[in-house]
C-alpha positions, 0 to 999 in steps of 0.5 A, spaced: 502 498 559 500 502 553 506 504 549 507 512 547 511 515 542 515 518 547 518 512 550 525 509 549 524 503 544 527 496 545 526 491 540 520 488 544 517 494 544 518 496 537 515 489 535 509 490 539 508 497 537 508 496 530 505 489 530 498 492 529 500 495 523 504 489 520 497 485 521 493 491 518 497 490 512 497 483 512 490 482 513 488 488 508 493 484 503 489 477 505 482 480 503 485 482 496 488 475 495 481 472 497 478 477 492 483 474 487 481 467 489 474 467 488 474 471 481 479 466 478 476 460 481 468 462 480 468 467 474 474 465 470 481 467 468 479 472 463 475 475 468 481 475 473 485 478 468 480 483 467 480 485 474 488 485 474 488 490 468 484 495 471 486 495 478 492 499 476 487 505 474 484 504 481 490 504 485 492 511 481 486 514 484 487 511 491 494 513 492 491 520 494 489 517 500 496 514 502 498 521 500 493 525 505 494 519 510 501 518 511 503 526 509 498 528 514 499 523 520 507 525 519 505 532 520 501 531 526 506 527 529 511 532 529 506 537 531 505 533 537 512 532 538 513 539 539 508 539 544 502 543 540 496 539 541 491 544 539 494 545 533 495 538 531 488 537 532 486 542 527 491 539 522 488 532 523 481 535 522 483 539 516 486 533 513 480 529 514 475 534 511 480 534 505 480 526 504 472 526 504 472 532 498 478 529 494 475 522 494 468 524 491 472 528 486 476 522 484 470 518 484 466 522 479 472 523 474 475 516 475 468 513 472 468 518 467 474 516 464 474 509 466 472 505 459 477 509 455 483 508 460 481 501 460 483 500 452 489 504 453 491 499 459 491 494 454 483 491 455 481 487 449 473 487 447 473 480 450 475 484 457 472 491 457 465 489 460 468 486 466 474 492 467 468 497 466 463 493 471 469 492 476 472 499 476 465 503 476 463 499 482 469 500 486 470 507 484 463 509 487 466 507 494 473 511 493 471 516 498 471 511 504 477 507 501 481 514 502 478 515 509 480 508 510 487 509 508 488 515 512 485 513 519 490 507 519 495 512 519 492 517 524 490 511 529 497 510 530 499 517 531 493 517 536 497 511 540 491 506 538 494 501 533 491 495 536 484 499 534 486 500 527 488 492 527 481 490 530 478 495 524 482 492 519 480 485 521 473 486 521 473 490 514 477 484 512 472 479 514 467 483 512 470 482 505 471 475 505 464 473 507 461 477 502 466 474 497 463 468 498 456 470 499 456 474 492 460 469 488 460 462 491 452 462 493 449 468 489 453 468 483 454 475 482 460 475 478 465 481 478 460 485 480 459 481 487 467 482 488 467 489 487 461 490 491 464 486 497 470 490 497 466 497 497 462 494 503 468 492 507 472 499 505 465 502 509 467 498 515 474 500 515 472 508 514 466 509 518 468 505 524 475 509 526 471 515 524 466 514 529 471 513 534 475 519 533 468 523 534 466 519 540 467 521 547 471 514 548 476 517 544 481 520 550 487 520 546 491 527 544 488 526 537 481 528 536 476 533 532 476 540 533 474 546 530 478 549 525 479 553 519 482 551 512 489 553 512 492 552 505 499 552 507 499 546 512 495 542 507 500 543 502 505 541 506 502 535 508 500 533 501 508 535 499 510 530 505 506 525 503 507 525 495 512 520 496 507 515 498 502 517 492 508 517 488 509 510 490 502 508 488 502 511 482 508 509 480 507 502 482 500 502 478 504 505 471 509 500 472 503 495 473 500 497 466 507 497 463 507 489 465 500 488 463 502 491 456 508 487 455 505 480 458 499 481 453 504 482 448 508 475 450 503 471 453 496 474 452 491 473 458 495 468 461 501 472 462 496 478 465 493 472 470 500 470 472 502 477 474 496 478 478 497 471 482 504 473 483 502 480 485 496 478 490 501 473 493 507 478 494 502 483 497 502 479 503 510 478 504 511 486 502 505 487 507 510 486 513 515 491 510 510 496 509 506 495 515 513 496 519 515 502 516 508 505 517 508 503 524 514 506 526 514 512 522 510 516 527 515 514 532 521 517 528 517 523 526 515 524 534 522 524 536 525 528 530 520 533 532 522 533 539 530 533 537 531 527 540 537 524 536 539 519 540 532 515 540 532 517 532 539 513 532 536 507 536 530 506 532 533 506 526 538 501 528 533 496 531 529 497 525 534 495 520 536 489 524 529 487 524 527 488 517 533 484 514 532 479 519 524 478 517 527 478 509 531 472 510 525 468 513 520 471 508 524 470 502 526 463 505 518 461 505 516 464 498 521 461 494 519 453 496 512 455 496 511 458 489 508 452 486 503 451 492 501 458 492 500 459 485 495 452 485 490 456 489 489 461 484 490 457 477 490 450 479 485 448 474 489 450 468 496 446 468 499 451 462 497 457 466 500 454 473 506 452 470 507 460 467 505 462 474 510 458 478 516 460 474 514 467 475 513 467 482 520 464 483 523 469 480 519 475 483 520 472 490 528 474 489 527 481 491 523 480 497 530 479 500 532 486 499 526 491 497 525 492 504 530 497 505 527 501 499 520 501 502 523 503 509 527 508 507 522 512 503 517 512 509 523 514 514 524 520 510 517 522 510 517 521 518 522 526 518 518 531 514 522 531 508 518 529 502 522 531 497 527 526 498 522 521 500 519 522 493 525 522 489 527 515 492 520 513 490 520 516 483 527 512 482 525 505 485 518 505 483 517 508 476 524 510 473 528 504 474 522 499 473 520 503 466 527 502 464 528 495 466 521 493 463 522 496 456 529 493 455 530 486 459 524 483 455 528 485 448 533 480 451 529 475 454 522 476 452 517 473 457 523 472 462 525 479 461 519 481 464 519 477 470 527 479 471 525 487 471 522 487 478 529 484 480 533 488 477 529 495 478 529 493 486 536 492 486 538 498 483 533 502 488 537 499 494 543 503 491 539 509 490 536 509 497 543 507 500 545 514 497 540 518 500 540 515 507 548 516 508 548 523 504 543 525 510 546 523 516 549 529 518 543 533 516 538 530 521 543 527 526 541 519 525 
């Protein structure tokens, strides 16, 4: 029987409902990892470092998709919970139009400023050609990237998370197969990696777009005739701003990491950081997937003013995520060397640096889930201000302070330990907001 947002959620039902979102994030992470694997092993560590250096720039532009998707879906879920289906459909349609327009705009602007920004981010003359080629190719597909981000959230609101999983798997498989063909067979290098990513994003965007527009869509969420209403669009953007802020903040801190790593370890440091981040995406994907998957549930019951179910979902979510954290941290640390060797096993010195960094950077897996869930939780409650404040503190302010100060004491190790320190301090911030808003929202 299909699980509905209005249901009472047991542990099993929560797991079943969020599992497609978790799998979506894991598969999305895996095909990003596959990109890194093929680039490192078939093009070389300089190309690998170049890609990892320009990725934060691409993530800053792509973060708008997270804002529009999560913010818009939260507003839509709340409106459905209030029983106003026609208005929810209008909001959904408006936000899809906005995603398409914004995607085209950022493609043009992003390509125009790509080369000078690559130098600002620390690219050397030896890296600039790869940075520019990879970044330009990816930005051509920026519109479908934003649409892919957005539709993942809207499929959950439409109570079709399994369809979202199928689409993500198809997109991931497309990327993996094309990575192999373009780099291992046709030797297309960096361009092949970017092209494979862009074409897979087309699958991730066009397939759900076709479903929402088709007669097979029997859900409450579908396209409708609408006029552009500035107020709900701004509300959705403000509510989803925390997700964009997380993406932008993560990109800014990534830039700072790369600059510090170029200072203390050169291209090897940037390559090592890339490996750590690729592997971390898979583990963090569990937390992000669960948080985004359960967010519409919380948003619906908040709209319906069902405080008992809000408390139920919150309690069970905290227990499930803390349990997952124990398992994931227990897996990450012992297998640090094995995972690192998949990417840089061809270079003994780089492998040693990467394995050491991985062990340190795996420590936050034990507690970073709380920061991720808390930000998503307040987005579901349509409290964009609190969600954005949490994201700003734990994803930008605290990491920047740690990245700048700790390397002064411990040099290269200070860069790795800054991730541990910033996430731990972020838990304190998140806990304060969670406890301070209990009475206001009744959870």
